C-alpha positions in Angstrom: -13.4 -29.8 -6.9 -15.7 -26.9 -6.1 -12.9 -25.1 -4.2 -10.6 -25.4 -7.3 -13.4 -24.0 -9.5 -13.9 -21.0 -7.2 -10.1 -20.4 -7.1 -10.0 -20.5 -10.9 -12.8 -18.1 -11.1 -11.1 -15.7 -8.7 -7.9 -16.0 -10.8 -9.8 -15.0 -14.0 -11.2 -12.0 -12.2 -7.8 -10.8 -11.2 -6.7 -7.3 -12.2 -3.1 -7.0 -13.4 -0.6 -4.7 -11.6 -0.2 -2.8 -14.9 -4.0 -2.1 -15.1 -4.1 -1.0 -11.4 -1.1 1.3 -11.8 -2.5 2.7 -15.1 -5.8 3.5 -13.3 -3.9 5.1 -10.5 -1.8 7.2 -12.8 -4.9 8.3 -14.8 -6.7 9.1 -11.6 -3.9 11.2 -10.3 -3.4 13.0 -13.6 -7.1 13.7 -13.8 -7.3 15.0 -10.3 -4.2 17.1 -10.7 -5.3 18.4 -14.1 -8.8 19.2 -12.8 -7.3 20.9 -9.8 -5.0 23.0 -12.0 -7.7 23.8 -14.4 -10.2 24.9 -11.7 -7.5 26.9 -9.9 -6.3 28.5 -13.2 -9.8 29.3 -14.3 -10.7 30.8 -10.9 -7.5 32.9 -10.9 -8.1 34.0 -14.4 -11.7 35.0 -13.7 -10.6 36.9 -10.7 -7.9 38.7 -12.7 -10.3 39.5 -15.6 -12.9 40.8 -13.2 -10.3 43.0 -11.5 -9.1 44.2 -14.8 -12.6 45.0 -16.1 -13.6 46.7 -12.9 -10.4 48.7 -12.9 -11.1 49.6 -16.6 -14.7 50.9 -16.0 -13.5 52.8 -12.9 -10.7 54.4 -14.9 -12.9 55.2 -17.8 -15.5 56.8 -15.5 -12.8 58.9 -13.8 -11.4 59.9 -17.2 -14.8 61.0 -18.5 -15.6 62.9 -15.4 -12.5 65.2 -15.7 -13.8 67.4 -18.5 -16.9 69.1 -19.8 -18.3 70.2 -16.5 -19.3 73.6 -17.8 -20.9 72.3 -21.0 -22.8 69.7 -19.0 -24.2 72.3 -16.6 -25.3 74.5 -19.5 -27.0 71.6 -21.2 -28.6 70.4 -18.0 -29.9 73.9 -17.2 -31.4 74.1 -20.7 -33.1 70.7 -20.7 -34.4 70.9 -17.2 -37.1 73.3 -18.3 -40.7 73.0 -19.3 -39.9 74.4 -22.7 -37.5 71.5 -23.5 -39.9 69.0 -22.2 -42.6 70.2 -24.7 -40.0 70.1 -27.5 -38.9 66.6 -26.5 -42.5 65.4 -26.3 -43.2 66.8 -29.8 -40.0 65.1 -31.2 -41.0 61.7 -29.6 -44.5 62.0 -31.0 -43.1 62.8 -34.5 -40.2 60.3 -34.0 -38.0 63.0 -35.3 -34.8 63.9 -33.3 -34.2 66.8 -35.6 -36.8 68.8 -33.6 -34.5 68.5 -30.6 -31.4 69.3 -32.7 -33.0 72.5 -34.1 -34.0 73.5 -30.6 -30.4 73.0 -29.3 -29.1 75.1 -32.2 -31.4 77.9 -31.3 -30.1 78.0 -27.7 -27.0 80.1 -27.3 -24.0 79.0 -25.4 -23.6 81.1 -22.3 -20.0 82.2 -21.5 -18.2 82.6 -18.2 -19.5 86.3 -17.9 -23.1 85.2 -18.3 -23.5 86.5 -21.8 -24.2 84.6 -25.0 -21.2 83.4 -26.9 -21.4 84.5 -30.6 -21.8 81.8 -33.3 -22.0 79.0 -30.6 -25.0 77.0 -29.4 -25.9 74.3 -27.0 -25.8 71.9 -30.0 -22.2 72.6 -30.5 -21.5 71.9 -26.8 -23.4 68.6 -27.1 -21.4 67.6 -30.2 -18.1 68.4 -28.6 -19.1 66.3 -25.5 -20.3 63.4 -27.7 -17.1 63.4 -29.7 -15.0 63.6 -26.5 -16.8 60.6 -25.1 -16.5 58.7 -28.4 -12.8 59.1 -28.2 -12.8 58.0 -24.5 -14.8 54.9 -25.7 -12.2 54.1 -28.3 -9.4 54.7 -25.7 -10.9 52.2 -23.2 -12.3 49.7 -25.8 -15.8 48.3 -25.9 -17.2 50.5 -23.2 -20.3 52.7 -23.3 -19.8 56.1 -21.9 -22.7 58.5 -21.2 -23.6 61.4 -18.9 -26.5 61.3 -16.5 -27.9 63.6 -13.8 -29.4 62.0 -10.7 -31.9 63.9 -8.7 -34.4 62.6 -6.1 -34.1 59.0 -7.3 -34.6 59.9 -10.9 -31.9 59.6 -13.6 -31.9 62.1 -16.5 -29.8 61.4 -19.6 -27.7 64.3 -20.7 -25.3 62.9 -23.3 -25.2 59.4 -24.8 -23.2 59.1 -28.0 -24.7 55.6 -28.6 -28.3 57.0 -28.8 -30.1 59.6 -30.9 -31.0 63.1 -29.6 -34.3 61.7 -28.4 -32.5 60.2 -25.4 -31.6 63.7 -24.1 -33.7 64.4 -21.0 -35.0 60.8 -20.8 -36.1 60.1 -17.3 -35.8 56.7 -15.5 -36.2 55.5 -12.0 -32.9 54.6 -10.4 -32.2 50.9 -10.5 -32.4 48.9 -7.2 -28.7 48.1 -7.4 -27.9 51.9 -7.2 -30.7 52.9 -4.7 -28.2 52.9 -1.8 -26.2 55.7 -3.3 -27.0 59.4 -3.1 -27.7 61.9 -5.9 -24.7 62.1 -8.3 -22.6 60.1 -5.8 -19.6 58.0 -6.9 -20.7 54.4 -7.7 -18.1 51.6 -7.7 -18.2 48.9 -10.4 -21.6 47.1 -10.0 -22.8 44.1 -11.9 -26.5 43.9 -12.7 -29.1 42.9 -15.3 -31.3 45.5 -17.0 -33.6 45.1 -19.9 -32.0 41.8 -21.0 -28.5 43.1 -20.7 -25.8 42.0 -18.3 -23.7 45.0 -17.4 -21.0 46.2 -15.1 -21.4 50.0 -14.4 -19.3 52.5 -12.6 -20.1 56.2 -12.2 -18.0 59.3 -11.1 -19.4 62.7 -10.4 -18.7 65.5 -12.8 -17.6 68.8 -11.2 -18.1 72.2 -12.8 -14.7 73.7 -11.9 -16.1 77.2 -12.4 -18.8 76.8 -9.7 -17.4 73.7 -7.8 -20.8 72.2 -8.1 -21.5 68.5 -9.1 -23.5 68.8 -12.3 -23.8 65.2 -13.4 -22.4 61.7 -13.5 -20.0 60.2 -16.0 -21.2 56.6 -16.3 -19.4 53.7 -18.0 -21.1 50.4 -19.0 -19.2 47.2 -19.7 -21.0 44.3 -21.4 -20.4 41.3 -19.1 -21.2 38.9 -22.0 -17.9 40.1 -23.5 -16.2 39.2 -20.2 -17.9 35.8 -20.2 -16.7 35.2 -23.8 -13.2 35.9 -22.5 -13.7 33.5 -19.7 -15.1 30.9 -22.1 -12.2 31.3 -24.5 -9.8 30.8 -21.6 -11.7 27.8 -20.3 -11.8 26.1 -23.7 -8.1 26.7 -24.3 -7.2 25.6 -20.8 -9.3 22.4 -21.3 -7.6 21.6 -24.6 -4.2 22.2 -23.0 -5.0 20.1 -20.0 -6.4 17.3 -22.2 -3.2 17.3 -24.3 -1.1 17.4 -21.2 -3.1 14.6 -19.6 -2.9 12.4 -22.7 0.9 13.0 -22.9 1.2 12.3 -19.2 -0.8 9.1 -19.3 1.1 7.8 -22.3 4.5 8.7 -20.8 3.5 7.4 -17.4 2.2 4.1 -18.8 5.3 3.6 -20.9 7.7 4.4 -18.0 5.6 2.3 -15.6 5.8 -0.6 -18.1 9.5 -0.2 -18.6 10.6 0.3 -15.0 7.9 -1.5 -12.9 5.6 -4.0 -14.6 8.2 -5.4 -17.0 10.8 -6.2 -14.4 8.2 -7.7 -12.1 6.9 -9.9 -14.9 10.5 -11.0 -15.6 10.9 -11.8 -11.9 7.6 -13.6 -11.7 8.5 -15.7 -14.8 12.0 -16.5 -13.6 10.7 -17.4 -10.1 8.0 -19.7 -11.7 10.7 -21.3 -13.8 13.0 -21.7 -10.9 10.2 -23.3 -8.8 9.4 -25.8 -11.5 12.6 -27.7 -11.0 11.7 -30.8 -9.1 15.0 -32.2 -7.7 18.4 -30.6 -7.5 19.1 -26.9 -7.8 22.5 -25.7 -9.0 24.2 -22.3 -9.4 23.1 -22.3 -13.0 19.4 -22.2 -11.9 19.8 -18.8 -10.1 18.0 -16.2 -12.2 20.0 -13.7 -14.2 17.8 -10.9 -15.7 18.5 -7.6 -17.4 17.4 -5.6 -14.4 19.6 -2.6 -13.6 17.1 -0.7 -11.5 18.7 1.2 -8.6 15.4 1.2 -6.6 13.0 -1.2 -4.8 12.7 -3.3 -8.0 16.4 -3.8 -8.1 16.4 -4.6 -4.3 13.7 -7.2 -4.9 15.7 -8.7 -7.8 18.8 -9.0 -5.6 16.8 -10.5 -2.8 15.5 -13.1 -5.2 19.0 -13.9 -6.2 20.1 -14.1 -2.6 17.1 -16.3 -1.7 17.9 -18.6 -4.6 21.5 -18.8 -3.7 20.4 -19.9 -0.2 18.1 -22.5 -1.8 20.9 -23.8 -3.9 23.2 -24.0 -1.0 20.6 -25.6 1.2 19.7 -28.0 -1.6 23.3 -29.1 -1.9 23.5 -29.5 1.9 20.3 -31.4 1.9 21.5 -33.7 -0.9 24.7 -34.4 1.1 22.8 -34.9 4.3 20.2 -37.2 2.5 23.0 -39.3 1.0 24.7 -39.5 4.4 21.4 -40.4 6.1 20.7 -43.1 3.5 24.2 -44.5 4.1 23.7 -44.4 7.8 20.3 -46.1 7.4 21.8 -48.8 5.3 24.5 -49.3 7.9 22.0 -49.3 10.7 19.9 -51.9 8.9 23.0 -54.0 8.5 23.9 -53.5 12.1 20.3 -54.5 13.1 20.6 -57.6 11.1 24.0 -58.4 12.6 22.7 -57.8 16.1 19.6 -60.0 15.4 21.8 -62.7 14.1 23.8 -62.7 17.3 20.7 -63.6 19.3 19.2 -67.1 19.3 16.3 -67.0 16.9 15.4 -70.6 16.0 12.7 -72.2 18.0 12.3 -74.7 19.3 15.9 -74.2 20.3 16.5 -77.7 21.6 14.0 -80.0 19.8 15.6 -83.2 21.3 15.1 -82.0 24.9 11.6 -82.7 26.1 12.2 -81.6 29.7 11.4 -77.9 29.1 10.1 -75.4 26.5 12.0 -72.2 25.7 11.1 -69.1 23.6 12.6 -65.6 23.5 12.2 -62.4 21.4 13.7 -58.9 21.3 12.2 -55.9 19.5 14.6 -52.8 19.7 13.1 -49.3 20.0 15.3 -48.2 17.2 17.1 -49.9 14.4 19.6 -51.2 17.0 19.3 -51.3 20.7 20.9 -52.4 24.0 18.5 -55.2 25.1 19.6 -58.7 24.6 19.0 -62.3 25.8 21.1 -65.5 25.5 20.8 -69.2 26.4 22.9 -72.3 25.8 23.9 -75.5 27.5 27.0 -75.2 29.7 26.9 -79.0 29.8 24.3 -81.7 29.3 22.5 -80.9 32.6 23.0 -77.1 33.0 21.2 -74.5 30.9 22.6 -70.9 30.9 19.8 -68.2 30.7 20.3 -64.4 30.7 18.3 -61.2 30.0 20.0 -57.8 30.0 19.4 -54.1 29.2 22.3 -51.8 28.3 22.0 -48.1 29.2 21.2 -45.9 26.2 19.8 -46.5 22.7 21.1 -46.8 19.2 24.5 -47.8 17.9 26.5 -47.2 21.2 24.1 -49.3 23.1 24.3 -52.0 20.4 28.1 -52.1 20.6 28.2 -52.2 24.4 25.5 -54.9 24.2 27.8 -57.1 22.1 30.7 -56.6 24.5 28.5 -57.6 27.5 26.9 -60.6 25.8 30.3 -62.1 24.8 31.8 -61.4 28.2 29.0 -63.0 30.1 29.0 -66.0 27.7 32.7 -66.6 28.1 32.5 -66.7 31.9 29.4 -68.9 31.8 31.1 -71.5 29.6 33.8 -71.9 32.3 31.1 -73.5 34.6 31.0 -70.7 37.1 28.0 -70.0 39.4 25.7 -67.1 38.4 27.1 -64.7 41.0 30.7 -65.5 40.0 29.8 -65.0 36.3 28.5 -61.5 37.1 31.4 -60.6 39.3 34.0 -61.6 36.8 32.1 -60.1 33.9 31.6 -56.9 35.9 35.4 -56.7 36.5 36.1 -57.0 32.8 33.5 -54.4 31.8 34.7 -51.9 34.4 38.3 -52.3 33.2 37.4 -51.0 29.7 34.4 -48.7 30.4 35.6 -45.1 29.7 32.1 -44.0 28.6 30.7 -45.0 32.0 28.0 -47.2 30.5 26.3 -50.0 32.5 24.0 -52.9 32.0 21.3 -54.5 34.1 21.4 -58.3 33.9 19.4 -61.2 35.1 21.4 -64.4 34.9 20.4 -68.0 35.8 21.7 -71.6 35.6 19.0 -74.2 35.4 19.9 -77.7 36.5 17.7 -79.9 34.2 17.8 -83.1 36.3 16.6 -81.5 39.5 14.7 -78.4 38.1 16.7 -76.1 40.4 17.3 -72.6 39.1 20.1 -70.7 40.6 20.3 -67.0 39.5 21.8 -63.7 40.3 20.4 -60.2 39.5 22.5 -57.1 38.5 19.8 -54.4 38.9 17.4 -55.9 36.4 13.6 -56.0 36.6 11.7 -58.4 38.8 11.0 -61.8 37.3 7.6 -63.4 36.9 7.0 -67.1 37.7 4.1 -69.1 36.4 3.0 -71.8 38.7 -0.2 -73.8 38.6 -1.6 -71.6 35.9 -0.9 -68.4 37.9 1.7 -65.7 37.7 3.9 -64.8 40.6 6.3 -61.8 41.0 9.6 -63.1 42.4 10.8 -60.8 45.2 14.0 -58.8 44.5 15.4 -58.5 47.9 18.8 -59.9 47.0 19.2 -57.9 43.7 22.7 -56.4 43.0 23.7 -53.2 41.3 24.0 -52.8 37.5 27.2 -54.2 36.0 29.8 -51.6 34.9 29.3 -49.1 37.7 31.8 -50.3 40.3 34.3 -53.2 40.4 33.7 -53.9 44.2 31.5 -52.8 47.0 33.1 -50.3 49.5 32.0 -52.4 52.5 33.3 -55.7 51.0 29.8 -57.2 50.6 28.8 -59.2 47.5 28.0 -57.3 44.4 25.6 -59.9 43.0 24.1 -62.2 45.7 23.0 -65.5 44.3 19.6 -67.0 44.8 
């Protein structure tokens, strides 16, 4: 009872094939989707970074190609003690107009070294600022400014994003750029400075008139904008993957149910129904299902049908064999009854004769057998006794036993001696013994008046004699050969010596 309860509990804990396959499909889709999303996001980030780095590099190169002469003039002007005093005054007063007035007072120097009429350094600064504003618009969301680097110190020359107070501002070079020389080209470098996350690239500006490097065109790109681009892509990618995953799960579940779990459930139900038949199977019991799958499910369905065809065929054969067996068993029982009725079975056999007591019994190994016994009075003073064992078992032995019993009895009723009875019966048996069967026989004639027993032995077992309460084994020195083997001895000796 406990084992059944445990089996029932295990059955209730079972997980259906549909659930297992659904979990497998969901797991595969999740793994593939996650892999695709990670790969796509990584690829996109790499491409965005490459694009951004290329953009700041291109912007820096573009900004470095013009304004070299103006920048040198402005740098020469602001790299003086006079400008430093003016800038300090402007900072103290928080008034960039002081620097603007000073720049307007400084004449622009021409190529011949003389002052250019009606032109000042302020005009040069404005032209440079406007030029870099246009470059900023051209390259989108970049900050372009001009610096001069000298002895690890950066000096701001032009920055359109800042006021005039930034001109001449000094800062120590950042650690990220310390490995580069003064006014040397700097590739795109990502760093953090004063709470900002930037990507900066710098290109030296050459004064084509003197072939001297006069400054650095620097371009800043806000990495937060890049990260917003990444975040936007990641969100859209996640939404797309989620929708794709839901569609894939729904489609996979429906297809799995249609082409896998539903046919298997039909097969399981049909097999259960087929197995519930208790007795005879027929062709009508073979399952017929609407399964047209040209795959392993279809193969399984056809194998089920083939198996059930064999079951039906074997059931029909078994039914036929069972009927035949039952008929044979009935016939064998009848044959056993007939055989038993042919042997003396009522005891005491001769109630009016007080001189002796007689009892016999035969139990065949099968329904019928080849052993038999017989006794009857040849005349009032002579009692015929015989025990025999036919070769083989079953019905053939039973039929041969009947032949031998009748033959021996016929010759005994003629008043012959035991040896003569065996000789004549042996001749009759050998004359019609195509199957080469034989029988061992012990045959005796008891003379009642004298108590003398004369007997002959045709290869039978030794006899036991009870005398004075003891059993004695009678020697078998004069035993003959089994009857049915040969009709006469080659040397002319007796076949069955009498004792």
